[in-house]
N, C-alpha and C positions, 0 to 999 in steps of 0.2 A: 443727576444732572451733570455732576463733575465729569463722569466717564464720557457722557455724550459730548461735552465741550471739548475734551481731549481728542476724541475721534474726529470732530469737525475741524479741529486745528490741524490734525494730521492729514485729513482728506477734506479740503474745503468744499468739494462738490457735494458732500453730504449736507452741509448747511444750506445749500441752495434748493434742496428738495425736502419739503416738510414731511411727506409721508415716509421717506426713507429714514430720516432721523427719528421719526416716531416709532417705526418698526424696530430699529436698533435699541431704542429706549425700552421698549417692551421686553426684548430679550435680556437686556441688562437688569431690569427690575425683577425678572424671573430667576435671577441668580445664576445665569450661565457663566462658565469660566471666562476670565478676561481674555485668554488667548483665542477662545472660540469667537467672542465678540469681535476681537481684532481681525480675525480671518474673515468673518462675515462682512465687516465694514470695508475691508480691502476689496473683496470680490464685488460687492455692491457698488463701491465707489468707481471701480474700473468700468462697470456696466453703465453707470450714470454718465461717466465721461464720454463714452462712445455715443450715448443718446444725445448728449449736448452737441457733440461734434456733428452729428447727422441731423440736428434740429428736430428730434423726436421727443415727445412727451412720454416719459417712462411709464406713467400710470396707464396710458392708453396704447402702449406699444403692442405690436403683434409678433407673430412667429418670425416674420421677415426681419424685424429689428434684432431679435434674439439671435437669428442666424448670422447677422452681420457682426454681432459681438463675438460669436464663436469663431468666425473667420478672422477677426482681429486678433484673438488669442492664438489662433493656429498659425498665423503668418508673421507675427511680430518677431524681431530678432531675439535670439536667445542670449541670456547673460553669460552663458558658458562659452560663447564664441563658436565660430565655424570650424575650429580645429579639433573639436571633440569628436572622436570616432564613435558615433552611436546612431541608431536608426532615426532618432528625432533630434539630432544635434544641429546646431547652426540656426535653426528657425523654429518658431512656435514653442508653446509650452508643452511639457510632458502631459500624457493623458491623465495621470492622477491629479496634476495641478489644474488642468482644465476642468475636470469634474469638480474640484474644490471651488473653483471660481463660479461655477454654475449653481451650486447648492444655495448660496444666499439669494441669488436672483429668483430661483424657484420658490424659496420660502417667502420672499418678499411679495411675490404675486399670490401665493396662498393667503397671505395676510390681507391683501387687497380684496380678494374674493370673500373672505370671512367678514370684512367690513362693508361689503356690498358695493364696492367701487368697480368691480369687474365681474364678469360671468365665467371666464375661463382663464387657464394658466397657459401662457405661450411657451413655457419651458416644459417640454414633454418629459415624462418619466416612464421607465419600463413598467409594464403591467401585464397581467394575465387576462386574456379575453376568451371566454368559453366559446367553442364553436370554430375558432380559427384553426387553420392547418398548422402542422408542425408544433403542436402543443399549445397553440394559442398565445404565445409570448410575443408581446410587442416591444420593440426596442425603444430606448430613451432617445433623447435628442442627439446625444453623442455616445457612440459605443464605448463600453468600458473594457479596457485592456488590462490583463493581469500578467505581470512579469514575474518570472521566477526569481527567488532571492539570490543575491550574489553570495557565493561561498568562496573564501580565499583558498588558494592552493597551499600545498605544504610549504613552498618557498615563500609565498606571500605572508603566511602566518608566522614563519620564523623571522621574517623581516620585521613584522610588527612587534614581536617579542624583543628583538634587538633594540628597537626604538624605545619601547616601554621600560626596558631595564634601566634606562638612564633617567627616567622620570622620578619625581618625588614619591614617597610612600603613599601619600593621599591619592595621587593619580593612579598608581598601580592597584590600590585597593578598589577604587571606583571601577576601573576596567574589569578587574576580576569579578566583582559582584554583578556588573552589567551582563557579562557573558554567562556566569555561573547560574544566576537566578533569572535570566532573560527579562531584565528590567528595561522599561522605557526611560528616555532621558530625564523627563520630569520626575518619574518615580525614583530614579537613582539620586538625583540632586536634592530630593526632599526627604531622604532618609534621616531619621534621628537615632540617637543611641538607644532609646527605649524601644525602638522597633526590632531590635535584635534579641534573640533568645539563644545565647551560646550553649545552654544545656542541651537543647534539641537541634541546634544548628538550623534554625529557621529565622526568617525575618518577616515582619508584617508590613504589607504595602497598604497604607491608609487610603480610605475611600476618596478623600479630598485631593489626593495626588494622582489618582488614576484617570485614565481617559473614559472609562465606562462608569466611574463613580461607584465601583464595587470593591470593597476591601477583600484582600486575599492574603494567605500565608504561603510563602514559598521556601523551600529548603535551599541551603547552600552547602557546598562540600567542605571537607576538613581543611583544605589548604589555602584559600577557598577554591582557587583554580591554578593551574600551572603557569598561567600567563603572568603571575606575580611571584616570581621565584624568591624575591627578597623578603616577602612576607611569609614564606614557608620555612618551617624548621628543617626540612629535609634538603633545602638548597635547590639551585637551578637544574642540577643534573637529574633530578627525580622526575622531571616531566618527560614521560615516554610518549610514543606515537599514539597510544590509546587515549591519553589525557588530551593531547593536542587535537585529536579527532573529535573528542567530546566537546572541546571548546568551539571547534568549527561548526558543529551541529547547533550549538547555542547561537552562533552568529547567524545561521540560517533562520532560527526562530525569531531573533530580533529583527532581521531584515523583512520577514514576512509580516511583522506586526506594525 
């Protein structure tokens, strides 16, 4: 109940819709990660706010109301401002963020269907239909776009190393491990000293800190990487082009995850 109260205080619209608060309480009781619950609450709260603005009962909403919500997400001013040079800059949410907002809405309607309050889900999802042309694949409500990961150039990477060189040892080690072991942010910040195995140069990523809730063991290099010259015995001049290239490939791995 405590978590539900916090969510309702953060997004008061959730407290005005009993079924929405009930659905979030179910996910909380099932032990979902707090950040997952927070993301679901935010997406559902934005949808409920649009329904209230348009005078629509979210329990009985149809595809037209969901389309209005998608339009609202696609046309709202971007927090990054209009000066950002990008395909989707200045207006609307990024495609990945839009997909993230729709997930809790779709799951909310799945819950209503399971409880016998609805017969169909107005938020479409991609599915395979036998007999249809072109492989029988039906698109979801919003097409999913996949962007290539950003990989810094040689000059950009050297600029990053110049900045990191002035950072405390703790920050340099964290950056080195993030690139060398391809760790997500939460995995990196949740590392403990007993997760390291110096004899085999491996570290254990505990299941409770991972996005997939699966534990894994990953290796790290001897230095651990050249972006932390102060932590290396050989000094900053030992980082050759091959080492920097290896770090940039790690950057691509992190960006794609």
